[in-house]
Backbone as CSV, one residue per row, in Angstrom:
resi,resn,N_x,N_y,N_z,CA_x,CA_y,CA_z,C_x,C_y,C_z
1,UNK,16.431,-6.431,-2.683,15.727,-5.756,-1.624,14.255,-5.574,-1.985
2,UNK,13.962,-4.671,-2.900,12.576,-4.422,-3.300,12.222,-5.353,-4.452
3,UNK,11.272,-6.199,-4.226,10.839,-7.134,-5.261,9.753,-6.482,-6.102
4,UNK,9.425,-7.147,-7.183,8.377,-6.623,-8.064,7.062,-6.485,-7.308
5,UNK,6.412,-5.393,-7.576,5.093,-5.174,-7.007,4.087,-5.979,-7.808
6,UNK,2.995,-6.322,-7.175,1.958,-7.040,-7.898,0.600,-6.486,-7.514
7,UNK,-0.232,-6.398,-8.509,-1.577,-5.891,-8.293,-2.441,-7.014,-7.728
8,UNK,-3.358,-6.669,-6.891,-4.283,-7.624,-6.308,-5.706,-7.261,-6.718
9,UNK,-6.616,-8.141,-6.423,-8.019,-7.933,-6.781,-8.777,-7.141,-5.720
10,UNK,-8.105,-6.645,-4.696,-8.768,-5.908,-3.636,-8.920,-4.458,-4.065
11,UNK,-10.122,-3.939,-3.986,-10.365,-2.556,-4.371,-10.213,-1.603,-3.203
12,UNK,-10.665,-2.013,-2.026,-10.649,-1.125,-0.870,-10.555,-1.940,0.413
13,UNK,-10.046,-1.277,1.448,-10.001,-1.854,2.785,-10.479,-0.785,3.761
14,UNK,-10.923,-1.209,4.913,-11.337,-0.299,5.973,-10.271,-0.324,7.061
15,UNK,-9.688,0.830,7.341,-8.741,0.950,8.447,-9.527,1.322,9.691
16,UNK,-9.367,0.552,10.744,-10.022,0.842,12.017,-9.064,1.680,12.865
17,UNK,-9.215,2.991,12.774,-8.388,3.914,13.531,-9.037,4.175,14.880
18,UNK,-8.303,4.793,15.784,-8.819,5.018,17.143,-10.134,5.780,17.158
19,UNK,-10.239,6.818,16.329,-11.420,7.679,16.395,-12.375,7.520,15.215
20,UNK,-12.030,6.666,14.246,-12.896,6.515,13.079,-12.499,5.297,12.253
21,UNK,-13.380,4.893,11.388,-13.071,3.910,10.355,-12.818,4.687,9.076
22,UNK,-11.753,4.343,8.371,-11.357,5.079,7.176,-11.288,4.111,6.001
23,UNK,-12.090,4.373,4.969,-12.048,3.549,3.774,-10.874,3.997,2.915
24,UNK,-10.061,3.010,2.506,-8.868,3.297,1.712,-8.855,2.435,0.456
25,UNK,-8.392,3.023,-0.620,-8.187,2.288,-1.855,-6.810,1.650,-1.851
26,UNK,-6.703,0.501,-2.494,-5.434,-0.207,-2.587,-4.697,0.293,-3.827
27,UNK,-3.487,0.795,-3.626,-2.648,1.215,-4.741,-1.914,0.008,-5.294
28,UNK,-1.224,-0.709,-4.430,-0.482,-1.905,-4.827,-0.064,-2.684,-3.591
29,UNK,0.333,-3.914,-3.817,0.952,-4.763,-2.805,2.318,-5.130,-3.357
30,UNK,3.350,-4.963,-2.542,4.705,-5.233,-3.008,5.486,-6.008,-1.959
31,UNK,6.555,-6.630,-2.416,7.394,-7.424,-1.526,8.748,-6.753,-1.357
32,UNK,9.240,-6.787,-0.125,10.574,-6.280,0.177,11.182,-7.199,1.236
33,UNK,12.329,-7.763,0.930,13.039,-8.635,1.877,12.153,-9.761,2.409
34,UNK,11.336,-10.345,1.547,10.507,-11.479,1.939,9.224,-11.124,2.672
35,UNK,8.962,-9.842,2.886,7.747,-9.380,3.565,6.892,-8.617,2.569
36,UNK,5.578,-8.878,2.569,4.655,-8.123,1.727,4.227,-6.852,2.446
37,UNK,4.016,-5.807,1.644,3.534,-4.513,2.128,2.387,-4.079,1.234
38,UNK,1.524,-3.231,1.790,0.395,-2.711,1.028,0.431,-1.185,1.094
39,UNK,0.182,-0.551,-0.045,0.113,0.906,-0.133,-1.347,1.292,-0.333
40,UNK,-1.844,2.177,0.521,-3.252,2.579,0.512,-3.375,4.088,0.392
41,UNK,-4.510,4.543,-0.145,-4.829,5.969,-0.151,-6.209,6.163,0.457
42,UNK,-6.393,7.234,1.265,-7.711,7.493,1.852,-8.697,7.909,0.762
43,UNK,-9.926,7.396,0.868,-10.959,7.692,-0.133,-12.047,8.570,0.484
44,UNK,-12.643,9.415,-0.364,-13.791,10.193,0.080,-15.060,9.368,-0.123
45,UNK,-16.210,9.968,0.131,-17.482,9.237,0.031,-17.812,8.800,-1.389
46,UNK,-17.132,9.382,-2.395,-17.361,9.003,-3.791,-16.352,7.985,-4.310
47,UNK,-15.490,7.498,-3.417,-14.484,6.529,-3.826,-13.285,7.148,-4.509
48,UNK,-13.151,8.462,-4.415,-12.033,9.192,-5.004,-10.980,9.453,-3.928
49,UNK,-9.732,9.686,-4.343,-8.699,10.023,-3.340,-9.099,11.255,-2.543
50,UNK,-9.032,11.149,-1.220,-9.393,12.265,-0.346,-8.218,13.207,-0.128
51,UNK,-7.006,12.727,-0.392,-5.801,13.546,-0.242,-4.667,12.872,-1.009
52,UNK,-3.491,13.468,-0.944,-2.319,12.876,-1.583,-1.593,11.910,-0.653
53,UNK,-2.148,11.670,0.533,-1.508,10.788,1.508,-1.471,9.346,1.003
54,UNK,-0.395,8.657,1.363,-0.260,7.226,1.102,0.091,6.565,2.425
55,UNK,-0.616,5.497,2.754,-0.372,4.755,3.985,0.278,3.431,3.626
56,UNK,1.360,3.100,4.309,2.058,1.839,4.091,1.915,0.964,5.331
57,UNK,1.580,-0.304,5.100,1.425,-1.279,6.175,2.055,-2.603,5.744
58,UNK,2.437,-3.409,6.734,2.797,-4.791,6.438,1.511,-5.500,6.021
59,UNK,1.646,-6.450,5.114,0.488,-7.163,4.580,0.722,-8.662,4.740
60,UNK,-0.275,-9.365,5.275,-0.201,-10.816,5.464,-1.438,-11.455,4.839
61,UNK,-1.223,-12.454,4.020,-2.340,-13.207,3.434,-1.991,-14.683,3.520
62,UNK,-2.495,-15.327,4.576,-2.197,-16.740,4.793,-3.274,-17.657,4.226
63,UNK,-4.120,-17.115,3.382,-5.167,-17.922,2.767,-6.523,-17.725,3.411
64,UNK,-6.558,-17.290,4.659,-7.832,-16.997,5.312,-8.240,-15.581,4.935
65,UNK,-8.229,-14.705,5.889,-8.557,-13.313,5.612,-7.274,-12.481,5.655
66,UNK,-6.997,-11.688,4.617,-5.789,-10.861,4.618,-5.782,-9.909,5.813
67,UNK,-4.579,-9.632,6.320,-4.431,-8.726,7.451,-3.379,-7.680,7.122
68,UNK,-3.555,-6.484,7.690,-2.525,-5.459,7.585,-2.037,-5.150,8.993
69,UNK,-0.771,-4.732,9.064,-0.139,-4.503,10.359,0.640,-3.187,10.319
70,UNK,0.459,-2.378,11.331,1.141,-1.096,11.454,2.656,-1.319,11.489
71,UNK,3.417,-0.460,10.824,4.882,-0.529,10.828,5.376,0.465,11.864
72,UNK,5.896,-0.031,12.988,6.345,0.869,14.045,7.850,1.099,14.045
73,UNK,8.577,0.407,13.176,10.023,0.580,13.067,10.321,1.616,11.980
74,UNK,10.957,2.717,12.357,11.195,3.815,11.419,12.074,3.398,10.242
75,UNK,13.103,2.582,10.494,13.974,2.126,9.412,13.213,1.259,8.414
76,UNK,12.364,0.373,8.918,11.558,-0.481,8.041,10.585,0.369,7.229
77,UNK,9.959,1.337,7.872,9.009,2.208,7.174,9.723,3.005,6.084
78,UNK,10.909,3.520,6.382,11.662,4.271,5.380,12.054,3.387,4.203
79,UNK,12.470,2.150,4.475,12.835,1.221,3.405,11.611,0.874,2.552
80,UNK,10.462,0.635,3.204,9.236,0.331,2.460,8.810,1.532,1.621
81,UNK,8.977,2.726,2.169,8.642,3.944,1.434,9.536,4.096,0.208
82,UNK,10.832,3.818,0.358,11.758,3.879,-0.779,11.366,2.872,-1.850
83,UNK,10.994,1.679,-1.427,10.584,0.626,-2.366,9.318,1.052,-3.110
84,UNK,8.358,1.622,-2.391,7.133,2.112,-3.024,7.452,3.223,-4.012
85,UNK,8.373,4.127,-3.651,8.780,5.200,-4.566,9.387,4.633,-5.851
86,UNK,10.178,3.547,-5.729,10.730,2.883,-6.915,9.598,2.381,-7.803
87,UNK,8.567,1.806,-7.194,7.423,1.308,-7.946,6.736,2.462,-8.676
88,UNK,6.554,3.600,-7.977,5.932,4.762,-8.615,6.752,5.231,-9.812
89,UNK,8.069,5.256,-9.657,8.937,5.656,-10.763,8.772,4.720,-11.952
90,UNK,8.678,3.411,-11.672,8.462,2.425,-12.742,7.147,2.683,-13.458
91,UNK,6.104,3.008,-12.701,4.795,3.256,-13.304,4.832,4.477,-14.206
92,UNK,5.517,5.518,-13.773,5.640,6.718,-14.591,6.408,6.406,-15.877
93,UNK,7.464,5.572,-15.772,8.232,5.180,-16.934,7.370,4.368,-17.901
94,UNK,6.595,3.437,-17.349,5.735,2.623,-18.202,4.660,3.475,-18.879
95,UNK,4.108,4.430,-18.137,3.092,5.316,-18.713,3.675,6.184,-19.826
96,UNK,4.944,6.568,-19.700,5.551,7.407,-20.730,5.836,6.631,-22.017
97,UNK,5.899,5.302,-21.929,6.120,4.461,-23.103,4.871,4.292,-23.947
98,UNK,3.712,4.567,-23.369,2.452,4.330,-24.089,2.122,5.423,-25.050
């Protein structure tokens, strides 16, 4: 189900929301059931996390310009969230080994 996450060279993306553009940092890109997903955090003007919020989107990179897509299916979003939580647990485990 949840495949290994992989880090990308992207530092930040701009989310075009209805009322504003929001700069977000990339936490990771991961695969689940053959679909890539991206985990983002909102950044403040200094490039620091603006909150503890994490945004999950479908991620597509066909070689041109990468695209993100809103997840409107609650079951898919919950599964992607669980997969991201597994990745976070792995990171905490790896950090404790150091």
